[in-house]
C-alpha positions, 0 to 999 in steps of 0.5 A: 747899514751897508745893505740899507745904503745899497738898497738906497743906491738901487732905488736911486739907480731905478729912478735914474733909469726911469728918468732916462727912459721918459726923457728919451721918449720925450726927446724923440717925440719933441716934447722935451724942447718945449721945456728948456730947463728939463731938456738941459737937465735930461741931457746933463743926466744923459751925459753923466750916464754915458760918460760913466759907461764909457769910462768904467764900462758900467754905470757908477751906481752899479759899481757903488751898489755892488761895493756896498753889497760886498761890504755887507755880505760877499755872497749878496753881490750880483754879477749881472747889470742893474737891469738884468738883475732887477728885470730878469724877464728882460732879454739881454739883447734889449740892453746890448742893442736897443739901449744904445740905439734908443740913446743914440736916437735921443742924442740925434733928436736934439739937433733934429728938433732945433733944425726943424724949429728954425726951418718953421720959423724961417717959413713963418717969417717968409710968409709974413714978409710983404711981397714986393710988386 
């Protein structure tokens, strides 16, 4: 029972990681701004992930999965992070360095694209205004 629940949490965790990665790519290139609901959902998910990281020091889904694995069998608990456990070929520096940099870029993408859209709109309005003689 606990092993089944731990596996479901691991699948959910994997889905969250994929959503964060795809959302980050979409936010950086500006595709996310064209879909306001998805954008809000992505930034809400990102806020939850970052809050969990800052408060617990690791993702709450990792803690839950490890707790369920420990309840099933104490020797089944892994000691790495979720990504290092399930993607062992991934070098640790990618998680420790590239992960925060990519998330920071996705957070900075929101004000960047908002400012760019406003400037484009202002330019468009300035071009449609009649020039006084």
